[in-house]
N, C-alpha and C positions, 0 to 999 in steps of 0.2 A: 471437411477438415476436422482435424483431431482437437478435443480441447490443449492438450499440448503445441501445439502449430502457433497458437496465438502469444507463447511465453519465448523470451529472447531466449538462447543458449547458452544452458546453466551445468554444472558437474554438479553441484553438490546446493545444499539446502542452510540457510543460516541464519541464525537465533537473531529478532527483533521482539521490544516490545510492545504489546499495544496497551492502552489502559490498564497494567499490570498483570496484563499476561503474558506470558514468553508464547513466543511462537517461529516455527521454522515453516520460513519462505526461500523460492529458489534466488540466488545468487543472481546479481544483471541483468536484473529487470525495474520498472518505474514499482514505485510503490501501488500505484493503482492494480498492474498485474498482478503485483504479490497478494493485493486484499482480495483479486479476481480467484485468484489459487486457495486462499484459504474459504472462499465461500463462494464459488461461480455463478450459481443462481442468481444471488441478490447485486451481485454486481454488477454482471452480463446484462443484467436486465433494469438498474438502473439509470439514474437521469444522468449522467456522465456526457460531456461532451471529447473525452481521451487526448484534447488539443492545448487547455488551458482558459479555453473563453470563459467556461460557465465558473469555475472556482466551486464547483458541488463537492469537488473530493480536497479541499482544505483538511490538511493537519496540522498541530501542532509538535514540533519536535524538542524533547528537552535534552540538555546538558548540563554540566553541574551545577549551571548560577541562571540559566536565561530560559525562556521559551521560544521559538521560532518560528512561526509559522509556513508553509512551502504547500503546495497543489503537488498532490502524491502521481497525479500522473503525467508532472516534469521532473520528479527527483528518486532518481536510483536509491534502490535501498542499499543499505551499510552494515555491517555488523554490530550488533547489542544496538543500534536504533533503539531509540527509545519517543513514544507516541502517546502523549500525554492526553490529547485530545484530537478531535474529527470534526469533521461535519456531521448535522443528522445525516444527510443524504447518504454514507458510507453505511450497512447494515452487512455485517458479517457472522449473522445466524442465520 
């Protein structure tokens, strides 16, 4: 299996913000797959169930007035998404 086989088909990379850092990730994928795109080894070897049962992939999204907790394995990425907090289980380096 090739690395690219794990991602949903995408035509372009979109920009999101993770902890005040701008990143480009594949459209049409869950946040957890996007994290894997950014850090293949640490996310692939992390303690994630990939189906929402463990909640180890929880992140907090911010809009203009509020923060909302979501599970990265169940949330599709969108352009200009802003992640302001992440579970300690998520390592992107």
